[in-house]
C-alpha positions as CSV (number, residue, x, y, z in Angstrom):
1,L,-169.8,125.0,81.3
2,Y,-170.1,123.7,77.6
3,Q,-168.7,125.4,74.9
4,V,-169.6,125.0,71.3
5,M,-166.4,124.6,69.5
6,K,-166.2,125.9,65.9
7,D,-164.8,124.7,62.4
8,Y,-163.1,127.1,60.3
9,I,-161.5,127.4,56.8
10,I,-158.8,130.0,56.2
11,A,-157.6,130.8,52.7
12,T,-154.5,132.6,52.1
13,D,-152.6,134.2,49.3
14,G,-149.5,136.4,48.6
15,A,-148.5,138.5,45.7
16,Y,-145.5,140.4,44.5
17,S,-145.5,143.4,42.2
18,P,-142.0,143.7,40.8
19,A,-143.0,147.2,39.2
20,R,-143.7,148.6,42.7
21,N,-141.4,146.4,44.4
22,Q,-143.9,145.5,47.2
23,G,-145.8,142.6,48.3
24,G,-149.4,142.0,49.5
25,I,-151.3,139.4,51.2
26,G,-155.0,138.3,51.2
27,I,-156.8,136.3,53.8
28,V,-160.3,134.8,53.9
29,I,-161.7,133.3,57.2
30,A,-164.9,131.1,56.4
31,D,-167.1,128.8,58.3
32,I,-167.3,124.9,57.3
33,N,-170.4,126.0,55.1
34,Y,-167.8,128.3,53.0
35,N,-169.5,131.5,54.5
36,V,-167.0,134.3,54.4
37,L,-167.0,135.6,57.8
38,Q,-164.0,137.9,57.6
39,Q,-161.5,139.1,55.0
40,G,-158.4,141.3,55.0
41,S,-155.2,142.5,53.0
42,H,-152.0,144.3,53.9
43,C,-149.5,145.8,51.7
44,F,-145.7,145.4,52.3
45,K,-143.8,148.4,51.1
46,S,-140.1,149.4,51.1
47,K,-139.1,151.4,54.0
48,N,-137.3,154.9,53.6
49,D,-137.2,154.2,49.9
50,N,-135.0,151.2,50.6
51,P,-136.5,148.4,48.3
52,Y,-137.2,145.1,49.8
53,T,-134.5,142.5,48.7
54,D,-136.0,139.6,50.3
55,I,-139.7,140.1,49.4
56,T,-140.7,137.6,46.7
57,N,-144.1,135.8,45.8
58,Q,-142.9,133.0,48.1
59,T,-142.1,135.1,51.2
60,M,-145.5,136.8,50.8
61,E,-147.3,133.5,50.5
62,I,-145.5,132.2,53.8
63,I,-146.4,135.8,55.3
64,A,-150.1,135.4,54.5
65,A,-150.4,132.0,55.9
66,L,-148.3,133.1,59.2
67,T,-150.5,136.2,59.5
68,A,-153.6,134.1,59.2
69,L,-152.5,131.5,61.8
70,K,-152.1,134.4,64.2
71,S,-155.8,135.2,63.9
72,I,-156.5,131.9,66.0
73,K,-156.9,133.4,69.6
74,K,-159.4,131.1,71.1
75,P,-160.0,127.4,71.1
76,I,-161.7,125.9,68.2
77,H,-162.5,122.4,66.8
78,S,-160.9,122.2,63.4
79,L,-159.0,124.3,61.0
80,L,-158.5,123.8,57.3
81,V,-155.8,126.1,55.8
82,L,-156.0,126.5,52.0
83,S,-153.1,127.8,49.9
84,D,-152.4,127.7,46.2
85,S,-148.7,127.6,47.1
86,M,-146.8,124.4,47.3
87,Y,-144.2,126.3,49.0
88,V,-146.6,127.0,52.2
89,I,-148.1,123.5,52.0
90,G,-144.6,121.7,51.7
91,N,-143.3,123.9,54.6
92,A,-146.4,123.4,56.7
93,S,-146.9,119.9,56.3
94,L,-144.7,118.0,54.3
95,G,-141.6,118.4,56.0
96,W,-139.6,120.5,53.6
97,K,-136.3,121.9,54.9
98,P,-135.8,125.5,53.9
99,K,-132.7,126.9,52.1
100,K,-134.0,130.3,51.7
101,N,-136.1,132.3,54.2
102,V,-134.9,130.2,56.9
103,K,-136.0,132.6,59.7
104,L,-139.4,133.3,58.2
105,I,-140.1,129.7,57.9
106,E,-139.0,129.1,61.5
107,R,-141.5,131.8,62.6
108,F,-144.2,129.9,60.3
109,K,-143.6,126.6,61.8
110,S,-143.7,128.2,65.4
111,E,-147.0,129.8,64.6
112,I,-148.3,126.5,63.5
113,V,-147.4,125.1,66.9
114,R,-148.9,127.9,68.6
115,A,-152.2,127.8,66.6
116,Q,-152.3,124.0,67.0
117,S,-152.5,124.3,70.7
118,L,-155.8,126.0,70.3
119,V,-157.2,123.5,67.7
120,E,-158.8,120.4,69.0
121,T,-158.0,118.4,65.9
122,P,-154.7,118.4,63.9
123,I,-154.8,121.5,61.4
124,K,-155.0,120.5,57.9
125,F,-153.1,122.4,55.1
126,Q,-154.7,121.8,51.7
127,W,-153.4,122.9,48.2
128,V,-156.1,124.4,46.1
129,K,-155.4,125.3,42.3
130,G,-155.3,129.0,41.8
131,H,-156.7,131.4,39.1
132,Q,-159.7,129.0,38.3
133,S,-162.3,130.5,35.8
134,N,-164.9,128.2,37.1
135,P,-163.6,127.6,40.7
136,S,-164.9,125.1,43.3
137,R,-165.9,126.3,46.7
138,L,-162.5,125.9,48.0
139,D,-161.1,127.6,44.8
140,F,-163.6,130.4,45.2
141,L,-162.1,131.3,48.7
142,N,-158.7,131.4,47.0
143,T,-160.0,133.6,44.3
144,I,-161.2,136.2,46.8
145,C,-157.6,136.0,48.5
146,D,-155.9,136.4,45.2
147,K,-157.7,139.6,44.3
148,L,-157.0,140.8,48.0
149,A,-153.3,140.1,47.7
150,N,-153.0,141.3,44.1
151,D,-154.8,144.7,44.9
152,A,-152.7,145.1,48.0
153,S,-149.3,144.6,46.2
154,K,-150.4,147.2,43.7
155,S,-151.8,149.8,46.3
156,I,-150.0,153.2,46.5
């Protein structure tokens, strides 16, 4: 049976609100023509009034990318992951060796391997410049993620 394989773009962003000591992530899934198919966010709060001591903007960026990769559940043709975080790009595709967040980075890299098993072509990770006043189509997806992540980090 012939199955049409799809091409997707996933944009991710993470945010941390020091005032609330909580983080947030934003994820946008789009088709190859930049049509937004799905978007979501999640807030990471302290448990039992114990503040997260390891939650930073960097950890939120990695958690956003890791969570986005978990959305790949069926075989697809190609995947482009966009992030405005060189921390994500470096750990995903530039061979960076983590000095901090080692277990989180290991989980992230394992998730890349799992997702890659469902993607026909090599997953591409691309840095985009965040916070653009006149965003390109790729930057526009990041702009949506940025708002989702920041709103989540400030939610009550």
